[in-house]
C-alpha positions in Angstrom: -9.8 -10.5 -2.4 -8.6 -13.1 -3.6 -5.8 -12.4 -6.5 -6.0 -14.2 -10.2 -2.6 -16.7 -10.2 -1.7 -15.0 -13.2 -2.0 -11.4 -10.5 1.0 -13.7 -7.9 4.3 -12.5 -8.1 6.8 -15.9 -7.3 8.0 -16.1 -4.2 11.1 -15.3 -2.9 12.8 -15.0 1.4 14.6 -13.0 3.5 16.4 -13.1 6.5 16.4 -10.6 9.5 19.7 -10.4 11.7 20.8 -7.7 14.2 24.1 -8.9 15.7 27.1 -11.4 15.8 30.1 -11.3 18.1 32.3 -10.4 15.8 33.1 -10.1 11.9 33.6 -14.5 11.3 30.5 -14.8 12.9 28.5 -11.9 10.8 29.7 -13.1 7.6 28.9 -16.5 8.7 25.4 -15.5 8.8 25.4 -13.8 5.8 26.8 -17.1 4.0 24.3 -19.3 5.5 21.6 -17.1 4.7 23.0 -17.2 0.9 23.7 -20.9 1.2 19.9 -21.8 2.0 18.1 -20.0 -0.5 17.3 -16.7 0.8 17.4 -13.6 -1.5 17.8 -10.8 0.9 19.4 -9.7 4.3 18.0 -7.5 6.3 18.6 -5.6 9.7 16.6 -3.4 12.0 17.8 0.6 12.7 17.7 0.7 16.4 20.1 2.0 19.4 19.5 -1.4 20.8 22.1 -3.9 21.4 22.5 -4.6 17.5 25.3 -3.5 14.7 24.8 -0.4 12.6 23.1 -1.0 9.6 25.2 0.4 6.8 28.9 -1.0 7.9 27.0 -4.5 8.7 24.8 -4.3 5.4 28.0 -3.9 3.5 30.3 -6.6 5.2 27.4 -9.1 4.1 27.4 -7.9 0.7 31.0 -8.1 0.5 31.0 -12.2 2.0 28.4 -13.0 -0.5 27.9 -13.0 -4.3 24.4 -12.6 -5.2 22.7 -11.7 -1.8 20.5 -8.8 -1.8 20.7 -6.1 1.2 18.9 -3.7 2.7 17.2 -2.1 6.6 13.9 -3.0 7.4 13.8 -0.1 8.0 16.2 2.8 8.1 14.1 5.1 10.7 14.3 8.9 8.8 14.9 10.8 12.4 18.9 9.6 12.8 20.1 10.7 9.6 20.0 13.5 7.1 18.2 12.8 4.1 21.2 14.0 2.0 23.4 11.9 4.2 21.6 8.9 3.8 21.2 9.0 0.3 25.0 9.2 -0.5 25.4 6.2 2.1 22.9 4.4 0.0 23.7 4.5 -3.2 27.4 4.2 -1.9 26.1 1.2 -0.7 24.1 -0.5 -3.8 27.9 1.1 -6.2 30.1 -0.9 -4.1 27.6 -4.6 -3.8 27.2 -4.2 -7.6 23.6 -3.0 -7.4 22.0 -5.3 -4.3 20.5 -2.9 -2.2 16.8 -2.5 -1.2 15.8 1.0 0.7 13.4 0.1 3.7 12.5 3.3 4.5 10.7 4.5 8.0 8.8 7.6 9.6 10.4 6.3 12.8 7.7 4.3 15.6 10.3 3.1 18.8 9.9 5.7 21.4 13.1 4.4 23.3 15.3 5.2 20.8 14.1 8.7 20.7 14.2 8.9 24.6 17.3 7.0 25.4 19.1 9.5 22.6 17.6 12.5 23.7 15.6 13.1 20.3 12.4 14.5 20.2 9.7 11.8 19.6 7.9 14.4 17.5 3.8 13.2 16.9 3.1 10.6 14.4 2.1 12.6 11.7 5.2 15.2 12.4 7.1 12.5 12.1 5.2 11.2 8.3 5.7 14.3 6.6 9.7 14.8 7.4 9.6 11.2 6.0 7.8 11.7 3.1 10.0 14.8 2.4 13.1 13.0 2.6 11.4 10.8 0.4 11.6 13.2 -2.0 14.6 14.4 -1.0 16.5 10.4 -1.5 15.1 9.8 -5.2 16.4 13.0 -6.0 19.7 13.6 -4.4 19.8 9.6 -6.9 18.5 11.4 -10.5 20.6 12.6 -12.7 22.1 16.2 -13.0 21.2 18.8 -10.0 18.2 18.5 -7.4 16.8 21.6 -5.4 14.3 21.0 -2.5 12.1 23.1 -0.4 9.7 22.0 2.3 8.5 22.8 5.4 11.6 20.4 7.2 14.1 20.0 4.5 16.1 22.9 1.8 18.1 21.6 -0.9 20.0 23.4 -3.2 21.0 22.2 -6.2 22.8 19.1 -5.2 23.9 16.9 -7.8 24.3 13.8 -5.4 27.0 11.3 -5.9 27.8 8.6 -6.8 25.0 7.2 -8.2 23.0 3.8 -7.9 23.8 1.4 -10.1 20.3 0.5 -9.9 18.7 3.9 -11.9 17.1 5.9 -10.9 16.9 4.6 -7.2 17.8 1.1 -6.0 13.2 -0.2 -4.7 12.2 1.2 -2.2 10.3 -0.7 0.6 7.8 1.2 2.8 6.4 -0.6 5.7 3.2 0.5 7.6 -0.1 -0.6 9.5 -1.7 2.6 9.5 -4.1 4.3 6.5 -1.9 6.9 5.9 1.4 5.6 5.7 0.0 2.8 3.3 -0.9 5.2 1.1 2.0 6.7 0.9 3.2 3.5 0.4 1.0 2.6 -2.6 1.9 5.6 -4.3 5.6 5.5 -3.9 6.9 2.2 -3.3 8.7 -0.6 -5.0 7.7 -3.3 -2.0 5.4 -2.4 1.0 5.6 -4.2 4.4 2.4 -4.8 6.1 2.8 -3.9 9.4 1.1 -3.8 13.0 -0.1 -0.5 13.9 2.7 1.1 16.4 0.8 4.0 17.7 2.0 3.1 21.0 5.5 3.3 20.0 5.9 -0.1 21.7 4.9 -3.4 20.7 2.3 -4.5 22.6 -1.1 -5.3 23.1 -2.9 -2.3 21.1 -0.2 -3.8 18.2 -1.1 -7.3 18.5 -4.7 -6.4 18.3 -4.3 -5.2 14.5 -2.1 -7.9 13.1 -5.5 -10.4 13.2 -5.8 -11.7 10.0 -9.1 -9.5 9.7 -6.7 -6.9 10.5 -4.9 -7.3 7.5 -7.6 -7.3 5.3 -8.2 -4.0 5.8 -4.6 -2.5 5.5 -4.6 -4.8 1.6 -7.6 -3.2 0.9 -6.1 0.4 1.6 -3.1 -0.4 -0.5 -5.2 -1.8 -3.1 -7.6 1.0 -3.5 -4.7 3.8 -3.0 -2.4 2.4 -5.9 -5.1 1.3 -8.9 -2.9 0.6 -11.7 0.1 0.7 -9.5 -0.5 -2.7 -8.0 0.6 -4.9 -10.6 4.4 -3.3 -10.2 4.0 -3.5 -5.9 5.7 -6.5 -4.3 4.4 -7.6 -1.1 6.2 -8.2 2.2 5.9 -9.5 5.2 7.9 -10.2 8.1 6.9 -13.4 9.8 7.8 -12.8 13.8 6.3 -15.8 14.9 8.0 -18.4 13.3 7.8 -22.3 14.6 8.9 -25.6 12.3 7.2 -27.9 14.1 5.3 -31.5 14.1 3.5 -30.0 17.3 1.2 -27.7 16.1 -1.7 -27.9 17.7 1.0 -27.7 21.0 2.6 -24.6 19.5 0.0 -22.6 18.8 -2.0 -23.1 21.9 1.6 -21.9 23.5 1.6 -19.2 21.7 -1.6 -17.8 22.1 -1.8 -18.4 25.9 1.7 -16.4 26.0 0.3 -13.6 23.9 -3.0 -13.1 25.5 -4.9 -14.3 22.0 -7.2 -16.7 20.5 -5.7 -19.9 19.0 -7.6 -18.6 16.0 -5.6 -15.6 15.8 -2.2 -17.3 15.5 -3.5 -20.0 12.9 -4.6 -17.4 10.4 -2.5 -14.0 11.2 0.2 -13.7 8.1 2.7 -12.5 11.1 3.0 -16.5 12.2 3.9 -19.7 10.3 3.6 -22.6 12.7 3.7 -26.3 11.6 5.8 -28.6 9.9 6.9 -27.0 6.7 4.9 -28.1 4.2 2.0 -27.3 6.3 3.9 -23.3 6.1 4.2 -23.6 2.4 0.4 -24.4 2.5 0.1 -21.7 4.4 1.8 -19.4 2.3 0.5 -19.9 -0.6 -3.4 -19.4 0.6 -1.6 -16.0 2.0 -0.5 -14.8 -0.9 -3.8 -15.8 -2.9 -5.3 -13.8 0.0 -3.4 -11.0 0.3 -0.5 -11.2 -2.2 2.3 -11.6 0.4 5.0 -13.3 -1.9 8.6 -11.5 0.0 8.5 -13.2 3.0 10.9 -12.5 5.9 11.9 -14.3 8.8 14.3 -14.4 11.8 17.8 -15.4 11.7 16.8 -18.1 14.0 15.3 -19.8 11.5 17.4 -20.2 8.5 18.3 -23.4 8.5 14.9 -24.7 10.5 12.9 -22.7 7.7 14.9 -23.2 4.7 12.8 -26.3 3.5 9.8 -24.5 2.7 12.2 -21.9 1.0 13.4 -24.4 -1.4 9.3 -25.4 -1.9 8.6 -22.5 -2.8 10.8 -19.8 -4.1 10.7 -18.7 -7.7 7.3 -20.2 -7.5 
């Protein structure tokens, strides 16, 4: 399905970063993101070698003026949703309304193993995530809130502070499977299309679900579940392989061999952008028409090299 031009959202761009050796380097990174025309700085939420997202994102917001902040994504299992809701609302207040809430059910098995946390079956983690989403929205809404679920029980909680962005900052839900994508279609303001992470690691199984054809199927699930909501949903993709180069053929060949996939897969997948800036812009325009992707996130190493594409497309 190709979207009509009137249905296309303008492009905006983000950067996913995770760490820096100190405050000066981290705030410099945030300033570079903003100065190069990106709209958002996001962070992962893992127990690996990264800064903790709540304080790091607040430092980024404090050092910039318009840059939006958010996690891609907060793992619901790492904090009780009442605690996370209070932290998120505080971030929105202290950033003057620049927060975006990325939330997920958790997938990275090594985090759970290293922390001694039970890695429940996906269905249980997703059930818990759905309840947590209700708790977070309820805590941010006006007045006291109660909720009784299988995983959380909330009694007369009037969450404070209330966020600047009422009733709730934009919610991003990323997913690769039918159930999470359907939940996102019903609940999220922003939907991130991902590979399927059933194995708990980024490996061959996940890569096999990142083909253009697989993304067709994922986006079709979203459209079917969203119905009339589709017009209000922003579609997002985190591009993991960005290579700004005049040697597109050679670089595509190298990546294909490294991942043990066909070159055609690298050329067509929305998770890769390879070539000179003009080709990258052309690919993004085509992918927006095919899948609706208008919110594009690249990595911290791509800030300057990808900036010409941002300059060409942001706001268009």
